[in-house]
N, C-alpha and C positions, 0 to 999 in steps of 0.2 A: 505492501500500499504505498503509495508515495505521498511523505507531511508536508504541509500545508510551508513549511520553508522551504522545501526543495523548491516545492511550483515554483514560489514566489523567486529564490534563485534564477530558475530557467526561465522566470517573464521577464526578470529584470536581465538576460543573458541577452534574447532574441528581441530586445528594444533598443539595445545601442543600436545593433547593424540594421535595425527598420527605419529609424529616423537617422541613420547614415544613409542610405538611399532614398529617403525622402531630401535629405538635403541637397542630393547629388540631382534629383530632379527640380529641386526650385534654381538651384545654382545654375546648369545648364540653361532652363529655360529663360529666369530672367537673363543671363549671358546673351542668348539668339534675341531677347527682344531689345535689349539694351546696344544690339550690334547693328541691327535693322536701324535704331536711333541714328547710326554713325555714318549710312547710306549714304546720302547728301554730301556726307568729304567728302569719299572717293570710290564710291558706287559699292555691289557687294563682292567684287573681286577684290575691290582695294583693303577690304575689311577681313575678309578672307585671307589673304596673304599676309596681311599683319597679325592677324592670330596666329594661322599655322607655322608663320616664320618664327614670333616668337615662343612659341609654346616649345617649337623645335628645337630654339639657342638655349631655352631652361631644361627641355630633359636631358640633351646633348651633357652641358655642363655636369649636369648632376647624376649620371648614369655614367657617363666616359666609356660607352659602347667596344669603342676602337679595343680596349684591353682585351674583347674576348671577340677576335674577327669571327665572321662565319663561313661556312662551308659555303662553295658553291652553290650547290643544290638549296640548300637553307636562304641564301640572300637574293636567289630568284620570286622564292617565294615572301621574303619580306618584302624586297619591289612592289610586287604585285601589291601585298596589303596595303603597302604606305600610298602605293599610286590610288586604289581606291578610296584609301582615306582622304586623300586632295581631295580627288573628284567629287565624293560623297560633301564635303564641305562646300565647295564652287559651286554643285548645283543643288543643296538643300538652303545657301544663302541666297542665290538667284529666285529660287521658288518664296522666298520669307520676302524679296524684295515688290513682288505682285501679287500676291493673297498672303492670308491671316497665318499668324505663325503658327497655330493652333492644326487650324485645316492643313496646313504643309508637312505638319508633322505625323498625322494621321493616315496622312497618302504614304511618307515615306517608310514607317512600319510594317506596311506593306513584304519589305522586303524581308526583313527577318522572321514574320509569319510564312511567308511562300520558302524556307527556309524548313521553319520544321515539319513543316507539311508534305515537301519535297522527298524528305527521311524520314516519315511518316509510314505507316502500312495498317492503319488503323482508319476505319472508315468517319469516325467521330471527329475525326483532325480534320477533316475534308468540310463536314459542319461550319467551321470556324471559317474555314473561306469562304464560304455562304453568308456567313454574318457580316463576315467587312467587306462581300462584294455588294452586300447590301450596301453598309456605307459608304461605301466608291460610288454609284449611281444614287444616289443622295446628292452626294459632292458633283458628280458629272453636270456638264454644260446642260443636260438634255432637262435638267430638274430646273423648273422655274424660280425655284429659290434659290440655285446656285448659279441661275445664270451671267453674275456681274465675275464670276471667276476668269483668271484672266487664264485661256488654255495654256501659254507657257509656260506660267509659273503651277499648274497644274501637271507638266509632261516635266518640268526640271524637279519636282517631288520623286514623281515617278523613276526618271533615272536616278535620283540621290536612293529612293530606295531597292533598285539593281545596286548600286553599288554599297552600300550597306550590306545584301547578299553576300556580296562576292568577299566583301570586308571579313565577315564572319566566318565564309568557304577559308580564304586565305590565312587568317587568325588563327583558326584552330591547327592549319598546318604548321604554324611556327611556336603552337603552343606549351611545346616540349621545351620550349628553348628559355632561356633568361628572360623575363615579362619584361623586366623595366629596359633592357638594353633590344628588348624587340621593337616596343614602345617607341623607343630614343630612334632607332634604327626609321622605324616607320615613321613617323613625322618628320623626319630628314627630308624623305622620297618625298611625302604628303608639300613639304614648304619648296623642295623642288619643280613639284609641279605647282604650285598655286602661287608664287611670290612672282614670275615671270609677265603670270597672265593679270595678276593685280598689277605692276608697274604698266603695264600696255594699256591698261583701261584710267591707272589714274595718275603716272607718270611722277615729276618730284612730289608731289603733293606726297605721296606713300610717306614720305620722310619727316611731315611736320610734325612739330613737337606732340599736338593734342590728338592726333592721328597714333599717333604710336605710343600713346599716354591712353587712350582709349581701345587701342589693340593688347596692350596687353592686359588689361583693365577684363577685355573678354575672354585674353587665353587664360586668362586666372578663374574667369568663371564658369566659362564653357570646358575647360579641357584639364588644367591642374588641379584645381579643387576637385569635381566629380570623378575624375578618375583616381582621385587617391582617397574620397570618400568610397567608391564602388569596390575596389579592392580590401578596405578594411572587412565591408558588410561579406564579399564573395567568402573570405575564407569563414564565414560563421551561420551564414542563411544558407540552408535546402535551395540547389536552383530554381526547385518552380515555384519556391514563395519570392526569392529574387526576381522571377520571369514577371509574377505575378504583380509587383512594385511596380516593376519599371513598368508595364505596360501602360501606367496612368500618365505617362508622358505626353500622348496628345494633348488630354487636357490640364494638364500641367499649364503645358505652354499656350494653350488658349486661355488662360488667365493670366499667366505673364503676357501676353500682347493686350490683354484688355486691360491690366492696372499700370503696365509702364508705357504700354503706347495709344492706349484707349482706342483697340481693336474689339469693336463690336460684331459677333457673330447673331446669324440668324437660327430660330428655332431647326430648322433642318439642318444644319452645318452643324449645329450640338449635339442632335440623335445620331448624323453621321460620325461624329466622333466617339459618342458611345456607344455605338455599334462596333466600330473598328477597337477601340480600347474591349470590348467584352469580348472581343474575336483574338486579339492578342491576350489579353488575360486566360481566357478559357485554354487554347492551344499552351500556355504555357502551363497550365494547371493540368493538365490531359498528356502532355508530354512524355513520352517513354514507360508510359505504362504499360503493362502488360508484357 
């Protein structure tokens, strides 16, 4: 029989990682909203380049991954992993520039959901695809309430979702390597992909003090802090619980867009986000069972 004291300790033990995930979600989405507010200065690609470039410098300085050189096969996988990371950031910020943050994230998370379903052998997981598909249909231009959505923004969010799926696939391939080193190398490759695009869009304005300070804030809020909190939580939470908590990302993104930027969604868009959150939470809850 479990004593009240041990039950209390168990509850306290899971509270800290749950709060870490909540903090991570708030940080990354507030960072996204703050980044969108900086787009008028240097454009979405300029802010992406600043965020990824500064995050790369910080991670390289901290981990110093060159002390453990990669094998050639691992280097190829890390390069693809980093490329997908860079493209994912470029595309989702391009989507943020055209459609509300919560809507963009809701479309983007279809990528990770597709990875779960692709590796599934259970019919129940395909029910979650139907749920997500209904949410996407509500966001499609064919839906009267969502007709104002920019189709280029929707396409950019969908492409970001594909890159997220590939990021997961290739991240899994390099997951046996030193995690901090992989992230540092991957972020360097991402910077090599995004910084030239940012410079092409913004030119020398990219190196103005307000832009660099803003980019540093975005890097801390959207990369360094959430990654650190997630690392702490991953070691103490079951993967299924982690997935369910993270599935709230689109809703948190919509709230961040509302409070930071004043983005107001329609009832249909909120319903669509709810359906996609339900689909991702459900797939996380049932993945791997049986």
